[in-house]
N, C-alpha and C positions, 0 to 999 in steps of 0.2 A: 265897559265892555259887556256885551250881551252874555247871558248865561244859557242861552237857548242852543240846543243841539238838534239838528235835523237828521232823522233816521229815514232813509229812503228805501222803500220796498214796494211790494205789490203782491197780488195773488201768487202763490207758489214760493214766496220768500221763506227762508229757513226760520221756523217757529222759535227754536232755541236762540238763534242769533238775535232775533228781534226782541224777544222777551228779556233776554239777559242784558242787552244794550239798554233797553228802556229802564229796567230796574236798577242797573249799575249806575246810570247817570243820575237817577233820582237819589240813590244812596249818597252820592257825592254832592248833592244839592245843585245839580244842573237841571235844566228844564227841557227834557226830551219831547220832541214832537214827531209823530210818524206821518210821513208824506207818502202818498201813493197816487196813481193816476186819477182817482176820484175819492172823495170823502165818504167812506162806507166801511162795513165790516170786511176785513181781509181774510182770505182762506190761506193760512200758512201751512207749511209742510215740515215734517221731521225727516231729515236726511241722515243716514248712518251707514256704516259698513256692517256687513254680515258675512259669516263664513259661507263659502260656496258661491258667492257672487263676485263677478269680475268688475263690477261698478258699484256705486252706492245705491242703497234702497231709498224709497220715498213713500211716506205714509202721511195721512192727514194729521195735522198738528193742531195747535191752539188757534182760536180766532182772535183777532185784535182789530180794534177800530183805527182807521186812518184819521188822524186829527185834521188833516188839511190836504187839499189837492196840490199836486206838484206845481201846477200853473199859478197857484195863489201865494207862492212864497218867493222871497228874494234873499240872496246870500247875505246881504248887509244886515239882516235881522238875526243872524246866527253866528255863534263862535266857531262851529265846526259842522261838517257833514259826515255821516256814517252811512256807508253803503253795504248792506248785509247781502249774504249770498242766497243760495237756494236757486230756484228756477226763475225768480222774478227778474234778475239782471239780463237773462237771456232775451226777454222781449222788451224790457225797459230800454235797452241799448239801441233800439230802433225808433225811439220816441225823441224827436228833435227838441221838445221842451225839457226832457230829462237831461240830454247832453248839454243843452244851453245852461241849465242850472248848475251842472257839475263844473263846466268851464267857468261860470261866474264865481264859484267858490275859489277856484284856482287863481283867477285873475285878481281877486281881492286878497290873495295870500292867506286864505283861511286854512285851518287845519282840515285835512281830508283823511278819513279812515275807511278802509275796505276789508271785508272778510270774505274768504273763499271766492265764489263766483262774482261777488261784488266788484272784483277787479276788472271784470268785463266792461263795466261802465267807464273805468279809467281809460282802457284801451280804445273803446269806441269814441270817447271824447277827445282822443288824441293827446292824452296826458301821461302816457307811459314812456314816451321818447326821452332817452337819457336818464331815466329813473331806475332805481333798484327796488324791486317788488317781490313779494311772494303772493301766494294765493292757492286755491285748489290746484292740485297737480294737473288737472285737465285744462287749465287756462295758461299753462306755461308757454305753449306755442303762440297764443294770442299776444302775450306780453312781449315775447321775442320778436314776432313779426311787426309789432307796433314800435320797435326800437328800444324796448326796455331790457333790463337785465333781471332774470328770474333767479332768486335764491330759494333753495329748498330748505327753509328754516321756518320754525313756528310763527315768528313775527319779524318784520323788517321795518326799520324806520329810515326814511330818506327825507330829512328836514321835517316839514310839517305833514308829510305823507307817511302814514303808517298802514301796513297791510298785514294780514294774517292768513294762514293756510285754511283753517276751518274753525268751527266752534271749539274744537279740542285745544286750540291755541289761545283761548280767552285769557288765561292768566298772564301769559307773556304779552299779548296784544294790549289788554287794558292797562297793564303796568306802564307801557309806553304811551298809551293814549293819555293817561292822567299826568304823566310827566310833561308831555307836550302841552296840555291844557294849562297846567300850572305855570309853565314857562311863558306861555302866551298871556296869561292873566297878569303875571308879574311885570312883563314887558309893557303891557297896556297901562298898568298902574304907574310905572315909572315914567312913561311918556307924558302923563298928565301932571306930573310934579313940576 
């Protein structure tokens, strides 16, 4: 089984979610690759809550290189897909190649993980129907209109689909992510015996 993890984002992606995912997968000896519309330096953002604001704030975050263009990857090369939030999913959900790739992971029964607004890619790809998800509170209506059930919990697992509200839920989210990946790895190992 491949040890590669595809992290899908673009300009405006959440800086903390991208960096944390990348480093956390490296720490567990997986091979994360960042995919974006093109292979170049990405302009990531920091999204947070601040007193006096009725929505989240956004500031420039860290830059990160995209390892590969979205159109140059295939789901069969990866163990899982991670879709981080921020503003990137807002425009990526309009890209047919992105939606095709997300559906490809689902059709191959790969593990799929989404944080915050990353859930918008699941709804746009038609993968929320009949599923139980969480995400940023602002995507609840999208999940429900797409036929999914939205739970206001830090992290939710529905089979090989794991979602989180925001980066604040990283502990709960990554706990489930690595349980899922370990189950998948064990299952792949026992099927070769």
